[in-house]
N, CA and C atoms of all chains as a GROMACS GRO file, in nm:
protein
  618
    1UNK      N    1  17.095   8.024   1.409
    1UNK     CA    2  16.961   8.075   1.432
    1UNK      C    3  16.882   7.970   1.510
    2UNK      N    4  16.842   8.006   1.630
    2UNK     CA    5  16.773   7.906   1.710
    2UNK      C    6  16.620   7.922   1.699
    3UNK      N    7  16.550   7.840   1.775
    3UNK     CA    8  16.404   7.843   1.766
    3UNK      C    9  16.347   7.979   1.806
    4UNK      N   10  16.404   8.041   1.910
    4UNK     CA   11  16.352   8.171   1.954
    4UNK      C   12  16.365   8.277   1.845
    5UNK      N   13  16.480   8.273   1.775
    5UNK     CA   14  16.500   8.367   1.663
    5UNK      C   15  16.395   8.343   1.554
    6UNK      N   16  16.381   8.216   1.518
    6UNK     CA   17  16.284   8.181   1.413
    6UNK      C   18  16.143   8.220   1.455
    7UNK      N   19  16.112   8.201   1.582
    7UNK     CA   20  15.980   8.236   1.634
    7UNK      C   21  15.957   8.388   1.625
    8UNK      N   22  16.060   8.466   1.662
    8UNK     CA   23  16.049   8.613   1.652
    8UNK      C   24  16.022   8.656   1.509
    9UNK      N   25  16.100   8.598   1.416
    9UNK     CA   26  16.084   8.634   1.274
    9UNK      C   27  15.944   8.597   1.226
   10UNK      N   28  15.902   8.477   1.263
   10UNK     CA   29  15.769   8.430   1.223
   10UNK      C   30  15.660   8.525   1.273
   11UNK      N   31  15.668   8.563   1.400
   11UNK     CA   32  15.566   8.654   1.455
   11UNK      C   33  15.572   8.790   1.385
   12UNK      N   34  15.694   8.840   1.361
   12UNK     CA   35  15.708   8.969   1.292
   12UNK      C   36  15.643   8.965   1.153
   13UNK      N   37  15.661   8.850   1.086
   13UNK     CA   38  15.602   8.836   0.952
   13UNK      C   39  15.450   8.851   0.959
   14UNK      N   40  15.389   8.780   1.052
   14UNK     CA   41  15.243   8.783   1.057
   14UNK      C   42  15.188   8.917   1.109
   15UNK      N   43  15.267   8.983   1.193
   15UNK     CA   44  15.225   9.117   1.238
   15UNK      C   45  15.230   9.214   1.119
   16UNK      N   46  15.335   9.203   1.036
   16UNK     CA   47  15.344   9.288   0.917
   16UNK      C   48  15.230   9.258   0.821
   17UNK      N   49  15.200   9.130   0.806
   17UNK     CA   50  15.090   9.090   0.718
   17UNK      C   51  14.959   9.150   0.769
   18UNK      N   52  14.937   9.141   0.898
   18UNK     CA   53  14.814   9.192   0.960
   18UNK      C   54  14.800   9.342   0.933
   19UNK      N   55  14.913   9.414   0.954
   19UNK     CA   56  14.909   9.560   0.938
   19UNK      C   57  14.894   9.602   0.792
   20UNK      N   58  14.948   9.520   0.702
   20UNK     CA   59  14.950   9.560   0.560
   20UNK      C   60  14.838   9.496   0.479
   21UNK      N   61  14.755   9.419   0.546
   21UNK     CA   62  14.653   9.342   0.474
   21UNK      C   63  14.563   9.430   0.386
   22UNK      N   64  14.531   9.550   0.436
   22UNK     CA   65  14.441   9.635   0.358
   22UNK      C   66  14.510   9.689   0.232
   23UNK      N   67  14.646   9.686   0.231
   23UNK     CA   68  14.720   9.731   0.112
   23UNK      C   69  14.752   9.616   0.015
   24UNK      N   70  14.712   9.496   0.054
   24UNK     CA   71  14.742   9.381  -0.032
   24UNK      C   72  14.672   9.396  -0.166
   25UNK      N   73  14.754   9.392  -0.272
   25UNK     CA   74  14.697   9.404  -0.407
   25UNK      C   75  14.664   9.264  -0.458
   26UNK      N   76  14.540   9.248  -0.499
   26UNK     CA   77  14.499   9.113  -0.536
   26UNK      C   78  14.551   9.071  -0.672
   27UNK      N   79  14.634   9.159  -0.734
   27UNK     CA   80  14.692   9.115  -0.862
   27UNK      C   81  14.808   9.019  -0.838
   28UNK      N   82  14.857   9.012  -0.712
   28UNK     CA   83  14.956   8.909  -0.682
   28UNK      C   84  14.890   8.806  -0.591
   29UNK      N   85  14.941   8.682  -0.598
   29UNK     CA   86  14.882   8.578  -0.514
   29UNK      C   87  14.918   8.602  -0.368
   30UNK      N   88  14.825   8.569  -0.280
   30UNK     CA   89  14.850   8.586  -0.136
   30UNK      C   90  14.977   8.512  -0.096
   31UNK      N   91  14.993   8.393  -0.152
   31UNK     CA   92  15.108   8.310  -0.119
   31UNK      C   93  15.239   8.376  -0.159
   32UNK      N   94  15.241   8.441  -0.276
   32UNK     CA   95  15.361   8.512  -0.322
   32UNK      C   96  15.392   8.629  -0.229
   33UNK      N   97  15.286   8.700  -0.193
   33UNK     CA   98  15.299   8.816  -0.105
   33UNK      C   99  15.354   8.775   0.032
   34UNK      N  100  15.301   8.664   0.086
   34UNK     CA  101  15.348   8.615   0.216
   34UNK      C  102  15.495   8.574   0.210
   35UNK      N  103  15.531   8.505   0.104
   35UNK     CA  104  15.670   8.462   0.088
   35UNK      C  105  15.763   8.583   0.078
   36UNK      N  106  15.715   8.685   0.009
   36UNK     CA  107  15.796   8.806  -0.010
   36UNK      C  108  15.823   8.873   0.125
   37UNK      N  109  15.718   8.887   0.204
   37UNK     CA  110  15.733   8.948   0.336
   37UNK      C  111  15.822   8.860   0.425
   38UNK      N  112  15.799   8.729   0.423
   38UNK     CA  113  15.875   8.638   0.508
   38UNK      C  114  16.024   8.637   0.469
   39UNK      N  115  16.050   8.635   0.339
   39UNK     CA  116  16.190   8.634   0.293
   39UNK      C  117  16.260   8.763   0.334
   40UNK      N  118  16.193   8.876   0.312
   40UNK     CA  119  16.253   9.005   0.350
   40UNK      C  120  16.278   9.013   0.500
   41UNK      N  121  16.182   8.965   0.578
   41UNK     CA  122  16.195   8.971   0.724
   41UNK      C  123  16.312   8.882   0.770
   42UNK      N  124  16.323   8.765   0.711
   42UNK     CA  125  16.432   8.674   0.750
   42UNK      C  126  16.568   8.734   0.713
   43UNK      N  127  16.577   8.792   0.593
   43UNK     CA  128  16.705   8.850   0.550
   43UNK      C  129  16.740   8.973   0.634
   44UNK      N  130  16.638   9.052   0.669
   44UNK     CA  131  16.661   9.168   0.756
   44UNK      C  132  16.713   9.124   0.892
   45UNK      N  133  16.654   9.017   0.944
   45UNK     CA  134  16.698   8.964   1.073
   45UNK      C  135  16.845   8.922   1.067
   46UNK      N  136  16.881   8.849   0.960
   46UNK     CA  137  17.020   8.803   0.947
   46UNK      C  138  17.116   8.921   0.931
   47UNK      N  139  17.069   9.023   0.860
   47UNK     CA  140  17.152   9.143   0.841
   47UNK      C  141  17.177   9.212   0.976
   48UNK      N  142  17.072   9.221   1.057
   48UNK     CA  143  17.087   9.282   1.190
   48UNK      C  144  17.182   9.200   1.278
   49UNK      N  145  17.170   9.069   1.268
   49UNK     CA  146  17.259   8.982   1.345
   49UNK      C  147  17.404   9.002   1.303
   50UNK      N  148  17.423   9.017   1.172
   50UNK     CA  149  17.557   9.037   1.117
   50UNK      C  150  17.618   9.165   1.173
   51UNK      N  151  17.536   9.272   1.178
   51UNK     CA  152  17.584   9.401   1.227
   51UNK      C  153  17.621   9.393   1.375
   52UNK      N  154  17.542   9.317   1.450
   52UNK     CA  155  17.567   9.306   1.594
   52UNK      C  156  17.687   9.217   1.624
   53UNK      N  157  17.715   9.127   1.530
   53UNK     CA  158  17.822   9.030   1.554
   53UNK      C  159  17.959   9.098   1.550
   54UNK      N  160  18.052   9.041   1.626
   54UNK     CA  161  18.187   9.099   1.626
   54UNK      C  162  18.275   9.033   1.521
   55UNK      N  163  18.225   8.923   1.460
   55UNK     CA  164  18.307   8.856   1.358
   55UNK      C  165  18.305   8.936   1.229
   56UNK      N  166  18.407   8.918   1.147
   56UNK     CA  167  18.414   8.992   1.021
   56UNK      C  168  18.312   8.937   0.923
   57UNK      N  169  18.281   9.018   0.822
   57UNK     CA  170  18.179   8.978   0.724
   57UNK      C  171  18.218   8.851   0.651
   58UNK      N  172  18.348   8.830   0.630
   58UNK     CA  173  18.391   8.711   0.557
   58UNK      C  174  18.362   8.583   0.637
   59UNK      N  175  18.341   8.598   0.768
   59UNK     CA  176  18.312   8.481   0.850
   59UNK      C  177  18.162   8.453   0.859
   60UNK      N  178  18.083   8.531   0.786
   60UNK     CA  179  17.939   8.523   0.803
   60UNK      C  180  17.884   8.383   0.778
   61UNK      N  181  17.923   8.322   0.663
   61UNK     CA  182  17.871   8.189   0.630
   61UNK      C  183  17.916   8.086   0.735
   62UNK      N  184  18.041   8.099   0.782
   62UNK     CA  185  18.088   8.008   0.886
   62UNK      C  186  18.008   8.029   1.014
   63UNK      N  187  17.974   8.156   1.041
   63UNK     CA  188  17.894   8.188   1.159
   63UNK      C  189  17.760   8.118   1.155
   64UNK      N  190  17.696   8.119   1.039
   64UNK     CA  191  17.566   8.052   1.025
   64UNK      C  192  17.581   7.901   1.041
   65UNK      N  193  17.688   7.847   0.984
   65UNK     CA  194  17.711   7.702   0.998
   65UNK      C  195  17.733   7.665   1.143
   66UNK      N  196  17.805   7.750   1.213
   66UNK     CA  197  17.829   7.721   1.355
   66UNK      C  198  17.700   7.724   1.435
   67UNK      N  199  17.608   7.811   1.394
   67UNK     CA  200  17.479   7.815   1.464
   67UNK      C  201  17.401   7.686   1.442
   68UNK      N  202  17.411   7.631   1.320
   68UNK     CA  203  17.345   7.503   1.293
   68UNK      C  204  17.405   7.396   1.382
   69UNK      N  205  17.538   7.399   1.392
   69UNK     CA  206  17.607   7.297   1.473
   69UNK      C  207  17.576   7.312   1.622
   70UNK      N  208  17.535   7.433   1.661
   70UNK     CA  209  17.506   7.457   1.803
   70UNK      C  210  17.367   7.407   1.843
   71UNK      N  211  17.287   7.367   1.745
   71UNK     CA  212  17.153   7.316   1.776
   71UNK      C  213  17.166   7.194   1.868
   72UNK      N  214  17.082   7.189   1.970
   72UNK     CA  215  17.094   7.080   2.068
   72UNK      C  216  17.073   6.942   2.005
   73UNK      N  217  17.001   6.939   1.893
   73UNK     CA  218  16.977   6.810   1.827
   73UNK      C  219  17.078   6.779   1.717
   74UNK      N  220  17.176   6.867   1.699
   74UNK     CA  221  17.271   6.848   1.588
   74UNK      C  222  17.342   6.714   1.597
   75UNK      N  223  17.345   6.645   1.483
   75UNK     CA  224  17.415   6.517   1.477
   75UNK      C  225  17.498   6.517   1.348
   76UNK      N  226  17.629   6.529   1.366
   76UNK     CA  227  17.719   6.543   1.250
   76UNK      C  228  17.719   6.420   1.160
   77UNK      N  229  17.666   6.309   1.210
   77UNK     CA  230  17.664   6.187   1.128
   77UNK      C  231  17.539   6.176   1.041
   78UNK      N  232  17.442   6.262   1.069
   78UNK     CA  233  17.318   6.254   0.990
   78UNK      C  234  17.327   6.345   0.869
   79UNK      N  235  17.291   6.289   0.753
   79UNK     CA  236  17.303   6.362   0.627
   79UNK      C  237  17.216   6.488   0.623
   80UNK      N  238  17.098   6.484   0.688
   80UNK     CA  239  17.011   6.603   0.688
   80UNK      C  240  17.080   6.721   0.755
   81UNK      N  241  17.156   6.693   0.861
   81UNK     CA  242  17.227   6.801   0.930
   81UNK      C  243  17.346   6.849   0.848
   82UNK      N  244  17.417   6.753   0.785
   82UNK     CA  245  17.530   6.792   0.700
   82UNK      C  246  17.482   6.883   0.588
   83UNK      N  247  17.365   6.849   0.534
   83UNK     CA  248  17.307   6.930   0.427
   83UNK      C  249  17.278   7.072   0.477
   84UNK      N  250  17.226   7.083   0.600
   84UNK     CA  251  17.198   7.215   0.656
   84UNK      C  252  17.327   7.297   0.669
   85UNK      N  253  17.433   7.233   0.714
   85UNK     CA  254  17.562   7.302   0.727
   85UNK      C  255  17.609   7.348   0.590
   86UNK      N  256  17.596   7.260   0.491
   86UNK     CA  257  17.638   7.294   0.354
   86UNK      C  258  17.559   7.413   0.300
   87UNK      N  259  17.430   7.415   0.327
   87UNK     CA  260  17.345   7.525   0.277
   87UNK      C  261  17.389   7.659   0.338
   88UNK      N  262  17.429   7.656   0.464
   88UNK     CA  263  17.471   7.781   0.531
   88UNK      C  264  17.602   7.836   0.475
   89UNK      N  265  17.676   7.751   0.401
   89UNK     CA  266  17.802   7.797   0.341
   89UNK      C  267  17.778   7.879   0.215
   90UNK      N  268  17.656   7.872   0.164
   90UNK     CA  269  17.627   7.940   0.036
   90UNK      C  270  17.615   8.090   0.055
   91UNK      N  271  17.644   8.166  -0.051
   91UNK     CA  272  17.612   8.310  -0.047
   91UNK      C  273  17.462   8.328  -0.028
   92UNK      N  274  17.424   8.442   0.029
   92UNK     CA  275  17.285   8.465   0.070
   92UNK      C  276  17.182   8.435  -0.040
   93UNK      N  277  17.201   8.491  -0.158
   93UNK     CA  278  17.102   8.475  -0.265
   93UNK      C  279  17.086   8.328  -0.304
   94UNK      N  280  17.199   8.260  -0.318
   94UNK     CA  281  17.193   8.118  -0.354
   94UNK      C  282  17.126   8.036  -0.244
   95UNK      N  283  17.150   8.076  -0.120
   95UNK     CA  284  17.090   8.005  -0.007
   95UNK      C  285  16.937   8.016  -0.010
   96UNK      N  286  16.891   8.137  -0.036
   96UNK     CA  287  16.746   8.159  -0.042
   96UNK      C  288  16.685   8.080  -0.158
   97UNK      N  289  16.747   8.091  -0.275
   97UNK     CA  290  16.694   8.022  -0.394
   97UNK      C  291  16.693   7.871  -0.372
   98UNK      N  292  16.801   7.819  -0.316
   98UNK     CA  293  16.807   7.674  -0.294
   98UNK      C  294  16.697   7.628  -0.198
   99UNK      N  295  16.680   7.701  -0.088
   99UNK     CA  296  16.577   7.662   0.009
   99UNK      C  297  16.437   7.668  -0.052
  100UNK      N  298  16.409   7.774  -0.128
  100UNK     CA  299  16.275   7.788  -0.186
  100UNK      C  300  16.247   7.678  -0.289
  101UNK      N  301  16.349   7.636  -0.361
  101UNK     CA  302  16.331   7.535  -0.465
  101UNK      C  303  16.334   7.393  -0.406
  102UNK      N  304  16.435   7.368  -0.327
  102UNK     CA  305  16.460   7.231  -0.278
  102UNK      C  306  16.357   7.189  -0.173
  103UNK      N  307  16.331   7.276  -0.078
  103UNK     CA  308  16.240   7.238   0.031
  103UNK      C  309  16.095   7.279   0.003
  104UNK      N  310  16.076   7.398  -0.055
  104UNK     CA  311  15.939   7.448  -0.072
  104UNK      C  312  15.883   7.420  -0.212
  105UNK      N  313  15.964   7.363  -0.298
  105UNK     CA  314  15.921   7.324  -0.434
  105UNK      C  315  15.857   7.441  -0.509
  106UNK      N  316  15.919   7.556  -0.497
  106UNK     CA  317  15.861   7.675  -0.560
  106UNK      C  318  15.899   7.684  -0.709
  107UNK      N  319  15.800   7.702  -0.796
  107UNK     CA  320  15.830   7.721  -0.939
  107UNK      C  321  15.912   7.849  -0.959
  108UNK      N  322  15.998   7.848  -1.061
  108UNK     CA  323  16.082   7.966  -1.086
  108UNK      C  324  15.998   8.091  -1.113
  109UNK      N  325  15.883   8.071  -1.178
  109UNK     CA  326  15.796   8.186  -1.209
  109UNK      C  327  15.752   8.257  -1.081
  110UNK      N  328  15.713   8.178  -0.980
  110UNK     CA  329  15.672   8.237  -0.852
  110UNK      C  330  15.791   8.300  -0.780
  111UNK      N  331  15.903   8.227  -0.783
  111UNK     CA  332  16.023   8.276  -0.716
  111UNK      C  333  16.069   8.408  -0.775
  112UNK      N  334  16.049   8.420  -0.903
  112UNK     CA  335  16.086   8.543  -0.973
  112UNK      C  336  16.009   8.662  -0.917
  113UNK      N  337  15.881   8.640  -0.884
  113UNK     CA  338  15.799   8.747  -0.826
  113UNK      C  339  15.838   8.774  -0.680
  114UNK      N  340  15.871   8.668  -0.608
  114UNK     CA  341  15.907   8.684  -0.466
  114UNK      C  342  16.039   8.759  -0.452
  115UNK      N  343  16.136   8.725  -0.537
  115UNK     CA  344  16.271   8.778  -0.520
  115UNK      C  345  16.307   8.888  -0.621
  116UNK      N  346  16.212   8.925  -0.707
  116UNK     CA  347  16.240   9.029  -0.808
  116UNK      C  348  16.364   8.998  -0.890
  117UNK      N  349  16.372   8.875  -0.934
  117UNK     CA  350  16.490   8.830  -1.010
  117UNK      C  351  16.440   8.750  -1.130
  118UNK      N  352  16.514   8.757  -1.240
  118UNK     CA  353  16.468   8.686  -1.360
  118UNK      C  354  16.477   8.535  -1.338
  119UNK      N  355  16.390   8.462  -1.411
  119UNK     CA  356  16.390   8.317  -1.397
  119UNK      C  357  16.525   8.257  -1.437
  120UNK      N  358  16.586   8.316  -1.540
  120UNK     CA  359  16.717   8.266  -1.585
  120UNK      C  360  16.821   8.277  -1.475
  121UNK      N  361  16.821   8.392  -1.408
  121UNK     CA  362  16.920   8.413  -1.301
  121UNK      C  363  16.893   8.317  -1.184
  122UNK      N  364  16.765   8.291  -1.157
  122UNK     CA  365  16.731   8.200  -1.047
  122UNK      C  366  16.776   8.057  -1.079
  123UNK      N  367  16.756   8.016  -1.205
  123UNK     CA  368  16.799   7.881  -1.246
  123UNK      C  369  16.950   7.869  -1.232
  124UNK      N  370  17.020   7.973  -1.271
  124UNK     CA  371  17.166   7.971  -1.259
  124UNK      C  372  17.208   7.964  -1.111
  125UNK      N  373  17.140   8.043  -1.026
  125UNK     CA  374  17.172   8.041  -0.882
  125UNK      C  375  17.150   7.902  -0.823
  126UNK      N  376  17.037   7.841  -0.861
  126UNK     CA  377  17.005   7.708  -0.808
  126UNK      C  378  17.111   7.606  -0.853
  127UNK      N  379  17.149   7.616  -0.980
  127UNK     CA  380  17.250   7.526  -1.034
  127UNK      C  381  17.382   7.540  -0.957
  128UNK      N  382  17.426   7.664  -0.940
  128UNK     CA  383  17.552   7.688  -0.867
  128UNK      C  384  17.542   7.638  -0.723
  129UNK      N  385  17.427   7.666  -0.660
  129UNK     CA  386  17.408   7.626  -0.520
  129UNK      C  387  17.416   7.474  -0.507
  130UNK      N  388  17.345   7.402  -0.594
  130UNK     CA  389  17.344   7.256  -0.586
  130UNK      C  390  17.485   7.199  -0.607
  131UNK      N  391  17.557   7.256  -0.702
  131UNK     CA  392  17.694   7.209  -0.728
  131UNK      C  393  17.785   7.233  -0.606
  132UNK      N  394  17.771   7.351  -0.545
  132UNK     CA  395  17.854   7.383  -0.429
  132UNK      C  396  17.822   7.291  -0.312
  133UNK      N  397  17.692   7.263  -0.293
  133UNK     CA  398  17.651   7.176  -0.182
  133UNK      C  399  17.706   7.035  -0.204
  134UNK      N  400  17.694   6.988  -0.328
  134UNK     CA  401  17.746   6.854  -0.359
  134UNK      C  402  17.896   6.847  -0.327
  135UNK      N  403  17.968   6.948  -0.370
  135UNK     CA  404  18.113   6.951  -0.347
  135UNK      C  405  18.144   6.952  -0.197
  136UNK      N  406  18.068   7.036  -0.124
  136UNK     CA  407  18.090   7.047   0.021
  136UNK      C  408  18.065   6.912   0.088
  137UNK      N  409  17.954   6.847   0.052
  137UNK     CA  410  17.918   6.720   0.116
  137UNK      C  411  18.019   6.610   0.084
  138UNK      N  412  18.073   6.614  -0.037
  138UNK     CA  413  18.170   6.510  -0.074
  138UNK      C  414  18.304   6.530  -0.007
  139UNK      N  415  18.333   6.655   0.030
  139UNK     CA  416  18.464   6.685   0.090
  139UNK      C  417  18.461   6.696   0.243
  140UNK      N  418  18.343   6.684   0.302
  140UNK     CA  419  18.334   6.700   0.447
  140UNK      C  420  18.266   6.578   0.512
  141UNK      N  421  15.190   7.429  -0.650
  141UNK     CA  422  15.333   7.405  -0.656
  141UNK      C  423  15.371   7.321  -0.778
  142UNK      N  424  15.490   7.344  -0.827
  142UNK     CA  425  15.537   7.268  -0.942
  142UNK      C  426  15.547   7.121  -0.903
  143UNK      N  427  15.529   7.039  -1.001
  143UNK     CA  428  15.535   6.896  -0.978
  143UNK      C  429  15.668   6.857  -0.913
  144UNK      N  430  15.658   6.785  -0.803
  144UNK     CA  431  15.777   6.743  -0.728
  144UNK      C  432  15.874   6.666  -0.819
  145UNK      N  433  15.814   6.585  -0.909
  145UNK     CA  434  15.897   6.503  -0.997
  145UNK      C  435  15.981   6.590  -1.092
  146UNK      N  436  15.919   6.700  -1.140
  146UNK     CA  437  15.993   6.791  -1.230
  146UNK      C  438  16.115   6.850  -1.158
  147UNK      N  439  16.093   6.888  -1.032
  147UNK     CA  440  16.202   6.949  -0.955
  147UNK      C  441  16.310   6.845  -0.926
  148UNK      N  442  16.266   6.723  -0.899
  148UNK     CA  443  16.363   6.616  -0.873
  148UNK      C  444  16.442   6.583  -1.000
  149UNK      N  445  16.373   6.581  -1.114
  149UNK     CA  446  16.442   6.553  -1.242
  149UNK      C  447  16.546   6.660  -1.272
  150UNK      N  448  16.508   6.785  -1.244
  150UNK     CA  449  16.602   6.896  -1.264
  150UNK      C  450  16.726   6.876  -1.178
  151UNK      N  451  16.703   6.839  -1.052
  151UNK     CA  452  16.816   6.821  -0.959
  151UNK      C  453  16.902   6.702  -0.999
  152UNK      N  454  16.837   6.596  -1.052
  152UNK     CA  455  16.913   6.478  -1.096
  152UNK      C  456  17.011   6.515  -1.207
  153UNK      N  457  16.968   6.609  -1.292
  153UNK     CA  458  17.057   6.653  -1.401
  153UNK      C  459  17.175   6.733  -1.347
  154UNK      N  460  17.148   6.816  -1.244
  154UNK     CA  461  17.254   6.899  -1.188
  154UNK      C  462  17.343   6.815  -1.097
  155UNK      N  463  17.280   6.739  -1.007
  155UNK     CA  464  17.356   6.663  -0.907
  155UNK      C  465  17.279   6.538  -0.866
  156UNK      N  466  17.304   6.426  -0.932
  156UNK     CA  467  17.236   6.301  -0.895
  156UNK      C  468  17.260   6.266  -0.748
  157UNK      N  469  17.377   6.302  -0.698
  157UNK     CA  470  17.412   6.276  -0.558
  157UNK      C  471  17.314   6.345  -0.464
  158UNK      N  472  17.291   6.474  -0.491
  158UNK     CA  473  17.203   6.554  -0.405
  158UNK      C  474  17.057   6.508  -0.419
  159UNK      N  475  17.021   6.467  -0.540
  159UNK     CA  476  16.882   6.424  -0.564
  159UNK      C  477  16.847   6.298  -0.484
  160UNK      N  478  16.950   6.225  -0.445
  160UNK     CA  479  16.925   6.101  -0.372
  160UNK      C  480  16.913   6.119  -0.222
  161UNK      N  481  16.934   6.240  -0.174
  161UNK     CA  482  16.938   6.263  -0.028
  161UNK      C  483  16.799   6.268   0.036
  162UNK      N  484  16.704   6.331  -0.029
  162UNK     CA  485  16.572   6.350   0.032
  162UNK      C  486  16.562   6.488   0.094
  163UNK      N  487  16.439   6.535   0.110
  163UNK     CA  488  16.421   6.676   0.148
  163UNK      C  489  16.362   6.696   0.286
  164UNK      N  490  16.378   6.600   0.374
  164UNK     CA  491  16.330   6.625   0.511
  164UNK      C  492  16.432   6.710   0.585
  165UNK      N  493  16.383   6.800   0.671
  165UNK     CA  494  16.476   6.882   0.749
  165UNK      C  495  16.489   6.822   0.890
  166UNK      N  496  16.603   6.845   0.954
  166UNK     CA  497  16.624   6.785   1.086
  166UNK      C  498  16.566   6.869   1.200
  167UNK      N  499  16.506   6.984   1.167
  167UNK     CA  500  16.458   7.074   1.273
  167UNK      C  501  16.325   7.025   1.329
  168UNK      N  502  16.302   7.056   1.455
  168UNK     CA  503  16.174   7.019   1.517
  168UNK      C  504  16.117   7.138   1.592
  169UNK      N  505  15.988   7.134   1.616
  169UNK     CA  506  15.921   7.244   1.686
  169UNK      C  507  15.876   7.198   1.824
  170UNK      N  508  15.867   7.290   1.920
  170UNK     CA  509  15.809   7.252   2.050
  170UNK      C  510  15.665   7.206   2.029
  171UNK      N  511  15.621   7.113   2.110
  171UNK     CA  512  15.484   7.061   2.097
  171UNK      C  513  15.380   7.172   2.106
  172UNK      N  514  15.280   7.169   2.018
  172UNK     CA  515  15.171   7.265   2.022
  172UNK      C  516  15.208   7.404   1.972
  173UNK      N  517  15.323   7.416   1.904
  173UNK     CA  518  15.370   7.549   1.861
  173UNK      C  519  15.266   7.621   1.775
  174UNK      N  520  15.220   7.554   1.672
  174UNK     CA  521  15.128   7.622   1.579
  174UNK      C  522  14.990   7.647   1.641
  175UNK      N  523  14.955   7.566   1.740
  175UNK     CA  524  14.826   7.588   1.808
  175UNK      C  525  14.829   7.719   1.887
  176UNK      N  526  14.945   7.749   1.947
  176UNK     CA  527  14.952   7.870   2.031
  176UNK      C  528  14.999   7.994   1.954
  177UNK      N  529  15.047   7.974   1.831
  177UNK     CA  530  15.102   8.087   1.754
  177UNK      C  531  15.001   8.199   1.727
  178UNK      N  532  14.879   8.166   1.679
  178UNK     CA  533  14.784   8.276   1.651
  178UNK      C  534  14.759   8.365   1.772
  179UNK      N  535  14.743   8.303   1.891
  179UNK     CA  536  14.716   8.383   2.012
  179UNK      C  537  14.838   8.469   2.048
  180UNK      N  538  14.958   8.410   2.032
  180UNK     CA  539  15.081   8.486   2.063
  180UNK      C  540  15.092   8.608   1.972
  181UNK      N  541  15.057   8.591   1.845
  181UNK     CA  542  15.065   8.703   1.750
  181UNK      C  543  14.959   8.809   1.783
  182UNK      N  544  14.838   8.764   1.812
  182UNK     CA  545  14.732   8.860   1.844
  182UNK      C  546  14.764   8.936   1.974
  183UNK      N  547  14.828   8.867   2.069
  183UNK     CA  548  14.868   8.934   2.194
  183UNK      C  549  14.971   9.044   2.164
  184UNK      N  550  15.067   9.012   2.076
  184UNK     CA  551  15.170   9.113   2.042
  184UNK      C  552  15.109   9.231   1.968
  185UNK      N  553  15.015   9.203   1.878
  185UNK     CA  554  14.948   9.311   1.805
  185UNK      C  555  14.871   9.400   1.903
  186UNK      N  556  14.802   9.335   1.997
  186UNK     CA  557  14.726   9.410   2.098
  186UNK      C  558  14.818   9.498   2.181
  187UNK      N  559  14.932   9.444   2.223
  187UNK     CA  560  15.027   9.521   2.304
  187UNK      C  561  15.081   9.639   2.224
  188UNK      N  562  15.118   9.614   2.098
  188UNK     CA  563  15.173   9.723   2.013
  188UNK      C  564  15.070   9.834   1.994
  189UNK      N  565  14.946   9.796   1.971
  189UNK     CA  566  14.841   9.897   1.950
  189UNK      C  567  14.816   9.979   2.076
  190UNK      N  568  14.823   9.910   2.190
  190UNK     CA  569  14.805   9.978   2.319
  190UNK      C  570  14.917  10.079   2.342
  191UNK      N  571  15.040  10.036   2.315
  191UNK     CA  572  15.156  10.125   2.333
  191UNK      C  573  15.148  10.245   2.239
  192UNK      N  574  15.104  10.217   2.115
  192UNK     CA  575  15.092  10.326   2.017
  192UNK      C  576  14.990  10.430   2.062
  193UNK      N  577  14.876  10.384   2.108
  193UNK     CA  578  14.772  10.479   2.149
  193UNK      C  579  14.814  10.553   2.275
  194UNK      N  580  14.889  10.485   2.365
  194UNK     CA  581  14.937  10.549   2.487
  194UNK      C  582  15.038  10.658   2.454
  195UNK      N  583  15.134  10.626   2.364
  195UNK     CA  584  15.237  10.725   2.330
  195UNK      C  585  15.177  10.842   2.253
  196UNK      N  586  15.069  10.818   2.181
  196UNK     CA  587  15.006  10.926   2.105
  196UNK      C  588  14.936  11.025   2.199
  197UNK      N  589  14.894  10.978   2.316
  197UNK     CA  590  14.817  11.064   2.407
  197UNK      C  591  14.900  11.131   2.516
  198UNK      N  592  15.021  11.079   2.540
  198UNK     CA  593  15.101  11.126   2.653
  198UNK      C  594  15.127  11.276   2.651
  199UNK      N  595  15.162  11.329   2.533
  199UNK     CA  596  15.200  11.472   2.527
  199UNK      C  597  15.087  11.562   2.474
  200UNK      N  598  14.965  11.516   2.491
  200UNK     CA  599  14.852  11.597   2.445
  200UNK      C  600  14.828  11.715   2.542
  201UNK      N  601  14.824  11.833   2.487
  201UNK     CA  602  14.803  11.950   2.574
  201UNK      C  603  14.657  11.957   2.619
  202UNK      N  604  14.635  12.000   2.741
  202UNK     CA  605  14.495  12.015   2.788
  202UNK      C  606  14.421  12.113   2.696
  203UNK      N  607  14.295  12.088   2.680
  203UNK     CA  608  14.215  12.176   2.593
  203UNK      C  609  14.218  12.320   2.646
  204UNK      N  610  14.240  12.419   2.560
  204UNK     CA  611  14.236  12.559   2.598
  204UNK      C  612  14.366  12.613   2.657
  205UNK      N  613  14.472  12.526   2.666
  205UNK     CA  614  14.598  12.570   2.726
  205UNK      C  615  14.658  12.690   2.655
  206UNK      N  616  14.654  12.688   2.519
  206UNK     CA  617  14.715  12.799   2.445
  206UNK      C  618  14.614  12.907   2.411
   0.00000   0.00000   0.00000
């Protein structure tokens, strides 16, 4: 996923927010609502990319990793980049949970509202994701 | 947001190795990206609204035709 893709998704998110603003229910936090729209938009984009791609579904995680490696600034010796490659190897749900927790420091309670998933399941996903990333980084 | 330390402590229990890496991302943005983003979004919204109103009027029958 390059900058242009991310830019398209970002703009789509804010256009959806603009159009749906009058339907925003104030019983949820604006921040939760924004994350929900952004997460759905990002996953929809990846799903569309998957459908357009000629590679098989089992290659999907490798496909995402290859896109990270294709970044013009990619440096295989830098740990931040290795971590990005490792994250792309995760199944979709674990990838989302890990990013929201690790980078965005989102409490499980909020994440539960964003992803419609129980806090227990999110904690388990995060645990599995962290273990898989550790294993990947130690072996690559 | 939850206390950064709480999240770090949780990660230390799961994977001390990962907890030691740090959370900066290697991605960068073109200069001035966020400054120009609001205008880019408003331009797209304007274009979409224009197209919508145009397509709504294209097949309008002249008054009194039927």
